[in-house]
GUZAKOL-398319 format. One record per residue (C-alpha): residue in one letter; x, y, z. Coordinates in Angstrom, 1 decimal. Each point is the difference from the previous one (the first is absolute). Example, Ala and Ser with C-alpha at 12.3 -4.5 7.8 and 13.67 -1.06 7.14 Angstrom:
2
node r:A, u:12.3, v:-4.5, w:7.8 $
node r:S, u:1.4, v:3.4, w:-0.7 $
! end
This chain:
374
node r:M, u:-0.2, v:-0.1, w:-0.3 $
node r:K, u:1.6, v:3.6, w:-0.4 $
node r:R, u:1.2, v:1.8, w:2.6 $
node r:R, u:-2.0, v:3.5, w:1.0 $
node r:I, u:2.6, v:2.7, w:0.6 $
node r:L, u:-1.2, v:3.1, w:1.9 $
node r:V, u:2.2, v:2.9, w:-0.7 $
node r:V, u:0.2, v:2.9, w:2.6 $
node r:D, u:1.9, v:3.2, w:-0.8 $
node r:I, u:0.7, v:1.9, w:3.1 $
node r:G, u:0.5, v:3.8, w:-0.4 $
node r:G, u:0.5, v:3.1, w:1.8 $
node r:S, u:-3.8, v:1.2, w:-0.7 $
node r:F, u:-2.0, v:-3.3, w:-1.1 $
node r:V, u:0.5, v:-3.8, w:-0.1 $
node r:K, u:-1.5, v:-1.7, w:-3.1 $
node r:L, u:-1.1, v:-3.6, w:0.2 $
node r:L, u:-0.1, v:-1.9, w:-3.2 $
node r:M, u:-1.3, v:-3.1, w:-1.5 $
node r:S, u:0.3, v:0.7, w:-3.5 $
node r:E, u:0.8, v:3.0, w:-2.1 $
node r:R, u:-3.4, v:1.4, w:0.2 $
node r:V, u:-1.4, v:-1.4, w:3.4 $
node r:E, u:1.6, v:2.2, w:2.3 $
node r:R, u:-1.0, v:1.5, w:3.6 $
node r:E, u:1.8, v:2.6, w:2.0 $
node r:F, u:0.0, v:2.1, w:3.3 $
node r:A, u:1.9, v:2.5, w:1.7 $
node r:S, u:3.5, v:-0.1, w:1.7 $
node r:G, u:1.8, v:2.8, w:1.3 $
node r:P, u:2.6, v:1.1, w:2.5 $
node r:R, u:-2.5, v:-1.6, w:2.7 $
node r:M, u:-0.4, v:-3.4, w:-1.5 $
node r:A, u:1.9, v:-2.5, w:2.3 $
node r:T, u:-0.4, v:-3.8, w:-0.4 $
node r:K, u:-3.1, v:-0.3, w:2.2 $
node r:Q, u:-2.0, v:2.5, w:-2.2 $
node r:F, u:1.6, v:-1.7, w:-3.1 $
node r:L, u:-1.3, v:-3.4, w:1.1 $
node r:A, u:-3.4, v:1.3, w:0.8 $
node r:K, u:-0.9, v:1.9, w:-3.2 $
node r:F, u:1.6, v:-2.7, w:-1.9 $
node r:K, u:-2.0, v:-2.6, w:1.6 $
node r:E, u:-3.3, v:2.4, w:-0.7 $
node r:T, u:1.0, v:0.6, w:-3.7 $
node r:V, u:0.6, v:-3.7, w:-1.2 $
node r:R, u:-3.0, v:-1.2, w:1.3 $
node r:G, u:-1.7, v:-1.9, w:-2.3 $
node r:W, u:3.1, v:-0.9, w:-2.2 $
node r:K, u:1.8, v:-3.5, w:0.2 $
node r:F, u:3.8, v:-0.2, w:-0.7 $
node r:D, u:2.8, v:-2.5, w:0.8 $
node r:V, u:3.2, v:2.0, w:0.3 $
node r:A, u:0.8, v:3.8, w:-0.2 $
node r:S, u:2.7, v:2.1, w:-1.5 $
node r:I, u:0.6, v:3.1, w:2.1 $
node r:G, u:2.0, v:3.2, w:-1.1 $
node r:F, u:1.0, v:2.0, w:3.1 $
node r:P, u:1.2, v:3.9, w:-0.2 $
node r:A, u:3.6, v:-0.9, w:2.0 $
node r:P, u:2.9, v:-2.1, w:-0.6 $
node r:V, u:-0.4, v:-3.8, w:0.0 $
node r:R, u:2.5, v:-2.8, w:0.1 $
node r:N, u:-0.8, v:-3.6, w:-0.3 $
node r:G, u:-3.9, v:0.6, w:1.1 $
node r:R, u:1.0, v:2.5, w:3.1 $
node r:I, u:-0.7, v:3.6, w:0.2 $
node r:L, u:3.1, v:1.5, w:1.1 $
node r:R, u:-1.0, v:3.3, w:1.3 $
node r:N, u:-3.6, v:1.9, w:0.2 $
node r:P, u:-1.2, v:1.9, w:-3.0 $
node r:K, u:0.0, v:3.8, w:0.0 $
node r:H, u:-3.8, v:0.4, w:-0.9 $
node r:L, u:-1.8, v:-2.6, w:2.4 $
node r:G, u:0.2, v:-0.6, w:3.7 $
node r:K, u:2.4, v:-2.2, w:1.8 $
node r:D, u:0.5, v:-3.6, w:1.2 $
node r:W, u:0.4, v:-1.5, w:-3.3 $
node r:V, u:3.7, v:-1.3, w:0.4 $
node r:H, u:-1.0, v:-3.2, w:1.7 $
node r:F, u:-3.5, v:-0.1, w:-1.6 $
node r:D, u:-0.6, v:-3.8, w:-1.3 $
node r:F, u:-2.5, v:0.7, w:-3.2 $
node r:A, u:-0.2, v:-4.1, w:-0.4 $
node r:R, u:-1.1, v:-0.6, w:3.6 $
node r:A, u:-2.2, v:3.0, w:0.2 $
node r:L, u:-1.9, v:-0.8, w:-3.4 $
node r:R, u:0.2, v:-4.1, w:0.7 $
node r:I, u:1.1, v:-0.3, w:-3.5 $
node r:P, u:3.4, v:-0.6, w:-1.7 $
node r:V, u:1.7, v:3.4, w:-1.2 $
node r:R, u:2.5, v:1.6, w:-2.0 $
node r:I, u:0.9, v:3.4, w:0.8 $
node r:V, u:2.3, v:2.5, w:-1.4 $
node r:N, u:0.7, v:3.9, w:-0.6 $
node r:D, u:-3.2, v:1.5, w:-1.5 $
node r:A, u:2.2, v:1.7, w:-3.0 $
node r:A, u:1.8, v:-3.5, w:-0.5 $
node r:M, u:-3.5, v:-1.7, w:-0.6 $
node r:Q, u:-1.0, v:2.8, w:-2.3 $
node r:A, u:3.1, v:-0.1, w:-1.9 $
node r:L, u:-0.3, v:-3.9, w:-0.3 $
node r:G, u:-3.3, v:0.7, w:-1.6 $
node r:S, u:1.0, v:2.7, w:-2.2 $
node r:Y, u:3.3, v:-1.9, w:-1.4 $
node r:L, u:-0.3, v:-0.6, w:-3.5 $
node r:G, u:2.6, v:-3.2, w:0.1 $
node r:D, u:2.9, v:1.7, w:-1.7 $
node r:G, u:2.7, v:2.4, w:1.0 $
node r:R, u:0.7, v:2.1, w:2.8 $
node r:M, u:-2.9, v:1.7, w:1.6 $
node r:L, u:-0.4, v:2.8, w:2.7 $
node r:F, u:-3.5, v:0.3, w:1.5 $
node r:L, u:-0.8, v:3.1, w:1.7 $
node r:G, u:-3.5, v:0.6, w:2.2 $
node r:L, u:-1.0, v:3.6, w:0.5 $
node r:G, u:-2.3, v:0.2, w:2.9 $
node r:T, u:0.1, v:0.8, w:3.7 $
node r:G, u:3.5, v:-0.5, w:-0.4 $
node r:L, u:2.4, v:-1.4, w:-2.7 $
node r:G, u:0.2, v:-4.0, w:-0.5 $
node r:S, u:2.1, v:-1.5, w:-2.1 $
node r:A, u:1.6, v:-3.6, w:-1.2 $
node r:L, u:2.5, v:-1.2, w:-2.9 $
node r:V, u:-0.4, v:-3.2, w:-2.0 $
node r:W, u:2.1, v:-1.5, w:-2.5 $
node r:D, u:-0.1, v:-3.7, w:-1.3 $
node r:R, u:-1.2, v:-1.9, w:3.0 $
node r:N, u:0.8, v:2.2, w:2.7 $
node r:L, u:-2.4, v:2.5, w:1.9 $
node r:M, u:1.8, v:2.5, w:2.3 $
node r:S, u:-1.5, v:2.3, w:2.5 $
node r:L, u:1.4, v:3.5, w:0.2 $
node r:E, u:-0.8, v:2.9, w:2.3 $
node r:L, u:1.0, v:2.9, w:-2.2 $
node r:G, u:-2.6, v:2.0, w:1.6 $
node r:D, u:2.7, v:1.1, w:2.9 $
node r:L, u:2.5, v:1.3, w:-2.5 $
node r:P, u:0.8, v:3.8, w:1.8 $
node r:Y, u:-1.4, v:3.0, w:-1.1 $
node r:P, u:0.9, v:3.4, w:1.0 $
node r:N, u:-0.9, v:1.6, w:3.5 $
node r:G, u:-0.2, v:-3.5, w:1.6 $
node r:K, u:-2.8, v:-1.5, w:-2.4 $
node r:I, u:0.1, v:-3.2, w:-1.9 $
node r:I, u:-1.0, v:-0.9, w:-3.6 $
node r:E, u:-3.5, v:-1.3, w:0.6 $
node r:N, u:-0.9, v:3.4, w:2.1 $
node r:H, u:0.5, v:1.4, w:-3.7 $
node r:L, u:-1.5, v:-2.3, w:-2.3 $
node r:G, u:-2.8, v:-1.4, w:2.0 $
node r:V, u:-3.5, v:1.4, w:1.5 $
node r:P, u:2.2, v:2.9, w:2.0 $
node r:G, u:2.1, v:1.2, w:-2.7 $
node r:L, u:-3.3, v:0.6, w:-2.5 $
node r:A, u:-1.5, v:1.7, w:2.7 $
node r:K, u:2.8, v:2.2, w:0.6 $
node r:L, u:1.3, v:0.6, w:-3.6 $
node r:G, u:-3.2, v:0.0, w:-1.6 $
node r:K, u:-0.6, v:-2.1, w:-3.1 $
node r:R, u:1.8, v:1.4, w:-2.8 $
node r:K, u:3.6, v:0.0, w:2.1 $
node r:W, u:-0.7, v:-3.1, w:1.7 $
node r:K, u:-0.4, v:-1.9, w:-3.5 $
node r:R, u:3.5, v:1.9, w:-1.0 $
node r:E, u:1.6, v:-1.3, w:3.1 $
node r:V, u:-1.5, v:-3.5, w:-0.4 $
node r:L, u:1.1, v:-0.5, w:-3.8 $
node r:Y, u:3.5, v:1.7, w:1.0 $
node r:S, u:0.8, v:-2.6, w:2.8 $
node r:V, u:-1.7, v:-3.1, w:-2.2 $
node r:G, u:2.6, v:0.6, w:-2.7 $
node r:Q, u:3.2, v:0.4, w:2.5 $
node r:L, u:-1.6, v:-3.2, w:1.8 $
node r:S, u:-0.5, v:-1.8, w:-3.3 $
node r:R, u:3.6, v:0.9, w:-1.2 $
node r:A, u:1.5, v:-0.9, w:3.4 $
node r:F, u:-1.6, v:-3.6, w:0.2 $
node r:I, u:0.8, v:-0.3, w:-4.0 $
node r:A, u:-3.4, v:-1.1, w:-0.5 $
node r:D, u:-1.4, v:-0.9, w:-3.1 $
node r:Y, u:-3.2, v:1.8, w:0.7 $
node r:V, u:-2.2, v:1.4, w:3.2 $
node r:V, u:-3.5, v:-1.1, w:1.0 $
node r:L, u:-1.5, v:2.9, w:1.8 $
node r:G, u:-2.8, v:-1.0, w:2.2 $
node r:G, u:-1.7, v:0.9, w:3.2 $
node r:G, u:-3.2, v:2.2, w:0.4 $
node r:L, u:1.7, v:3.3, w:-1.0 $
node r:V, u:1.1, v:-1.3, w:-3.5 $
node r:H, u:-3.5, v:1.3, w:-1.3 $
node r:R, u:1.0, v:3.4, w:0.6 $
node r:F, u:2.2, v:-0.5, w:-3.5 $
node r:D, u:-1.9, v:-0.1, w:-3.3 $
node r:R, u:2.8, v:-0.9, w:-2.1 $
node r:L, u:3.5, v:-1.6, w:1.3 $
node r:P, u:3.5, v:0.2, w:-2.0 $
node r:K, u:1.5, v:-2.7, w:-1.8 $
node r:G, u:1.3, v:-3.0, w:2.1 $
node r:I, u:-2.6, v:0.6, w:3.0 $
node r:V, u:-3.0, v:-2.1, w:-0.2 $
node r:R, u:-3.3, v:0.5, w:2.2 $
node r:G, u:-0.4, v:-2.1, w:2.4 $
node r:Q, u:-3.4, v:-1.8, w:0.5 $
node r:N, u:-2.2, v:-0.7, w:3.0 $
node r:E, u:-0.3, v:-3.7, w:-1.3 $
node r:N, u:4.0, v:-0.5, w:0.4 $
node r:A, u:-0.2, v:-0.3, w:3.8 $
node r:F, u:-2.5, v:-3.0, w:-0.3 $
node r:L, u:2.3, v:-1.5, w:-2.8 $
node r:G, u:2.8, v:0.2, w:2.2 $
node r:G, u:-1.9, v:-1.7, w:2.8 $
node r:I, u:-0.5, v:-3.0, w:-2.2 $
node r:R, u:3.4, v:-0.3, w:-1.2 $
node r:L, u:1.2, v:-0.1, w:3.5 $
node r:W, u:-1.8, v:-3.5, w:0.1 $
node r:E, u:1.7, v:-0.9, w:-3.4 $
node r:R, u:3.2, v:0.7, w:1.2 $
node r:K, u:2.5, v:-2.9, w:-1.4 $
node r:R, u:3.1, v:-1.2, w:1.9 $
node r:N, u:2.6, v:2.0, w:-2.1 $
node r:Q, u:-2.1, v:3.4, w:0.5 $
node r:K, u:1.6, v:2.2, w:2.7 $
node r:F, u:-1.3, v:2.6, w:1.7 $
node r:L, u:2.6, v:2.0, w:1.8 $
node r:P, u:-1.1, v:2.1, w:2.9 $
node r:N, u:1.1, v:3.5, w:1.2 $
node r:D, u:3.4, v:-0.5, w:0.5 $
node r:P, u:2.6, v:2.2, w:2.5 $
node r:F, u:2.9, v:-1.1, w:-2.7 $
node r:A, u:-1.0, v:3.5, w:-1.5 $
node r:A, u:1.4, v:1.8, w:2.9 $
node r:I, u:3.4, v:-0.1, w:-1.6 $
node r:G, u:-1.3, v:2.1, w:-2.8 $
node r:L, u:-2.9, v:1.8, w:1.7 $
node r:D, u:2.3, v:2.7, w:1.8 $
node r:L, u:0.8, v:1.0, w:-3.7 $
node r:I, u:-3.5, v:0.1, w:-1.4 $
node r:N, u:-1.0, v:1.8, w:3.1 $
node r:R, u:3.0, v:2.7, w:-0.6 $
node r:A, u:-0.8, v:0.2, w:-3.7 $
node r:Y, u:-3.5, v:0.1, w:-0.1 $
node r:H, u:-0.5, v:2.7, w:2.9 $
node r:H, u:2.9, v:2.3, w:-1.7 $
node r:A, u:-1.8, v:-0.5, w:-3.5 $
node r:R, u:-3.5, v:0.8, w:1.7 $
node r:Q, u:1.4, v:3.2, w:1.9 $
node r:T, u:1.8, v:1.3, w:-3.6 $
node r:K, u:-2.1, v:2.5, w:-1.9 $
node r:E, u:-2.1, v:-1.6, w:-2.9 $
node r:G, u:2.3, v:1.7, w:-2.6 $
node r:N, u:3.3, v:-1.7, w:1.6 $
node r:M, u:-1.8, v:-3.3, w:0.9 $
node r:K, u:0.4, v:-1.9, w:-3.0 $
node r:N, u:3.9, v:0.4, w:0.3 $
node r:H, u:-0.3, v:-2.2, w:3.1 $
node r:T, u:-2.0, v:-2.8, w:-1.7 $
node r:H, u:2.8, v:-2.0, w:-0.5 $
node r:L, u:1.4, v:0.3, w:3.6 $
node r:V, u:-3.8, v:-1.3, w:1.0 $
node r:I, u:0.1, v:-3.0, w:-2.6 $
node r:S, u:3.3, v:-1.2, w:1.0 $
node r:A, u:-0.8, v:0.2, w:3.9 $
node r:L, u:-2.9, v:-2.4, w:-0.8 $
node r:S, u:1.8, v:-2.1, w:-2.6 $
node r:I, u:2.7, v:-0.7, w:2.7 $
node r:A, u:-2.8, v:-0.9, w:2.7 $
node r:M, u:-1.6, v:-2.5, w:-2.7 $
node r:F, u:3.2, v:-1.6, w:-0.6 $
node r:A, u:0.1, v:-0.7, w:3.8 $
node r:L, u:-3.3, v:-1.3, w:0.0 $
node r:L, u:0.5, v:-2.2, w:-3.0 $
node r:A, u:3.6, v:-0.8, w:0.0 $
node r:P, u:0.3, v:-3.9, w:0.9 $
node r:T, u:2.3, v:-0.8, w:3.2 $
node r:S, u:2.8, v:-2.5, w:-1.1 $
node r:F, u:0.3, v:-3.3, w:1.9 $
node r:A, u:2.8, v:0.9, w:2.1 $
node r:Q, u:-1.9, v:3.0, w:1.3 $
node r:K, u:-2.9, v:-2.3, w:0.5 $
node r:G, u:2.0, v:-2.5, w:1.8 $
node r:A, u:1.8, v:3.1, w:2.3 $
node r:A, u:-3.5, v:1.1, w:0.8 $
node r:M, u:-1.6, v:-3.0, w:1.1 $
node r:S, u:3.0, v:-0.6, w:2.1 $
node r:K, u:-0.3, v:3.3, w:1.7 $
node r:A, u:-3.7, v:-0.8, w:0.3 $
node r:Q, u:0.3, v:-3.3, w:1.9 $
node r:A, u:2.6, v:1.6, w:2.6 $
node r:I, u:-2.6, v:2.7, w:0.4 $
node r:A, u:-2.5, v:-2.6, w:0.7 $
node r:Q, u:2.1, v:-1.5, w:2.4 $
node r:Q, u:0.4, v:2.9, w:1.8 $
node r:L, u:-3.8, v:0.3, w:0.1 $
node r:N, u:-0.3, v:-3.7, w:1.1 $
node r:L, u:-2.6, v:-0.6, w:-2.4 $
node r:T, u:-2.4, v:-3.3, w:0.0 $
node r:P, u:-0.2, v:-1.8, w:-3.2 $
node r:Q, u:-3.3, v:1.3, w:-1.0 $
node r:Q, u:1.5, v:3.7, w:0.5 $
node r:K, u:3.1, v:-0.9, w:-1.8 $
node r:E, u:-2.2, v:-0.9, w:-3.0 $
node r:K, u:-1.9, v:3.3, w:0.1 $
node r:I, u:3.0, v:2.2, w:0.8 $
node r:L, u:2.9, v:-1.3, w:-1.8 $
node r:P, u:-0.9, v:1.5, w:-3.5 $
node r:I, u:-0.7, v:2.9, w:1.0 $
node r:L, u:3.3, v:0.3, w:2.1 $
node r:A, u:1.6, v:-1.1, w:-3.5 $
node r:A, u:-1.5, v:2.5, w:-2.1 $
node r:E, u:1.0, v:2.5, w:2.3 $
node r:V, u:3.5, v:-0.4, w:0.8 $
node r:P, u:1.6, v:0.6, w:-3.5 $
node r:K, u:-2.0, v:3.6, w:0.0 $
node r:V, u:1.5, v:0.9, w:3.4 $
node r:H, u:3.3, v:-1.1, w:-1.2 $
node r:A, u:-0.1, v:2.2, w:-3.2 $
node r:I, u:-1.3, v:3.2, w:1.9 $
node r:K, u:2.8, v:-0.5, w:2.6 $
node r:N, u:2.8, v:-0.1, w:-2.7 $
node r:D, u:-1.3, v:3.0, w:-2.0 $
node r:N, u:2.1, v:2.6, w:0.6 $
node r:S, u:-2.0, v:2.3, w:-1.8 $
node r:F, u:-2.4, v:0.3, w:3.0 $
node r:S, u:0.3, v:2.1, w:2.4 $
node r:T, u:-0.1, v:-1.3, w:4.0 $
node r:M, u:-3.5, v:1.2, w:0.2 $
node r:Q, u:-1.1, v:-1.3, w:-3.4 $
node r:K, u:1.3, v:-3.5, w:1.2 $
node r:M, u:-2.0, v:0.3, w:3.0 $
node r:Q, u:-3.1, v:1.2, w:-1.5 $
node r:Q, u:0.5, v:-3.1, w:-3.1 $
node r:L, u:0.5, v:-2.6, w:2.6 $
node r:R, u:-3.0, v:0.7, w:2.3 $
node r:A, u:-2.0, v:0.2, w:-3.2 $
node r:I, u:0.5, v:-3.6, w:-0.5 $
node r:H, u:-0.2, v:-1.0, w:3.1 $
node r:Q, u:-3.4, v:1.9, w:0.3 $
node r:Q, u:-1.2, v:-1.9, w:-3.2 $
node r:T, u:0.3, v:-3.2, w:1.7 $
node r:D, u:-0.7, v:1.1, w:3.8 $
node r:P, u:-3.7, v:-1.0, w:-0.3 $
node r:E, u:0.5, v:-3.5, w:-1.2 $
node r:M, u:2.8, v:-0.9, w:2.5 $
node r:K, u:-1.9, v:1.6, w:3.0 $
node r:A, u:-2.7, v:-2.6, w:-0.8 $
node r:I, u:2.0, v:-2.6, w:-0.1 $
node r:L, u:2.5, v:0.5, w:3.0 $
node r:S, u:-0.6, v:-0.2, w:3.6 $
node r:P, u:0.1, v:3.4, w:1.9 $
node r:E, u:3.5, v:-1.2, w:1.1 $
node r:Q, u:1.3, v:-1.0, w:-3.4 $
node r:Y, u:-1.2, v:3.2, w:-1.6 $
node r:Q, u:1.8, v:1.8, w:2.7 $
node r:K, u:3.0, v:-1.9, w:-1.0 $
node r:L, u:-0.6, v:0.9, w:-3.8 $
node r:R, u:-0.1, v:3.3, w:0.8 $
node r:Q, u:3.4, v:0.1, w:1.8 $
node r:I, u:1.7, v:-1.6, w:-3.0 $
node r:R, u:-1.3, v:2.2, w:-2.3 $
node r:A, u:0.8, v:3.1, w:2.0 $
node r:Q, u:3.7, v:-1.7, w:0.1 $
node r:T, u:-0.1, v:-0.1, w:-3.5 $
node r:I, u:-0.7, v:3.7, w:-0.5 $
node r:R, u:2.8, v:1.0, w:2.4 $
node r:E, u:2.2, v:-2.2, w:-1.8 $
node r:A, u:-0.9, v:1.6, w:-3.5 $
node r:T, u:0.4, v:3.5, w:1.3 $
node r:Q, u:3.5, v:-0.9, w:1.2 $
node r:G, u:0.8, v:-1.4, w:-3.0 $
node r:T, u:0.3, v:-3.5, w:1.1 $
node r:M, u:-0.2, v:-2.6, w:-2.9 $
node r:G, u:-2.4, v:-3.1, w:0.1 $
node r:H, u:-3.6, v:-0.3, w:1.6 $
! end
């Protein structure tokens, strides 16, 4: 019997529930919607529907089916929320922009997805790979971030005409930076554009449903790459370059385009470059040493070791990069640790977690003193 899939697209303003491209229901979300409110409205809204499994697009970083941090535009207490247990059905969950991107992909080349809505959703698809991105956090002048200008707040502040120019300029730069063959521009605000330039495809609402269906058609050799702090090696360059470009007057901004593109390209190389077998072996050895210090159980090792093994080479690369100042190294290392902190805290006992914090603090101290190794 064919599996009945419910697609749940959770956004900052609405939650959309789809049983097909045309059978859709929705309810309001917003900053007050936490897990309890979501469950109550969900059960009320799906009444009368029959489904076997669910695909969920969630507006925050997701790794291996786990929400890494609370979303910017919803309530709190989402990080440890177990959708499968709460809904009592099998669930596959990815970032909401990633689900839209998966449904938008035409099957060839490198596609950058950008979703204009309450914030800025982003994901990259190529071949059989799907990578969630957090481009909305790129910095803008006066302590702002890019999604403040390209999302709903930017439209309200800049007005439709200036906002559209801002969007098209930024989309063009990001497309070049990620060497995208084409860009899919989706989200609730894309309808503000009557026409789009060549190379930019208008996203369709139905793509979220198709992405949710494709989540359950995943083949073994398909990769769904989560948000990865390895980009921290290039993120400092991105931040400085992009911030500098946006502070520059419009007439001179194009002169800095190559700087922005170069910075993003370096970060993409950091994200996508394969780790050698020797590096992987060294990383696993170091990860096992940390696991021994934490006195992990076999069950904990199974969950913790892959996280540590992925983290070690990134920490090592930052510690040995002489282009970073002491403060920048501290910031980059803390960013890497913060990415995995919710997962670690959920797996470790309070005593083990405290020990991990001590190990990480020592790592940062060593890095700032120029000490080699993790």
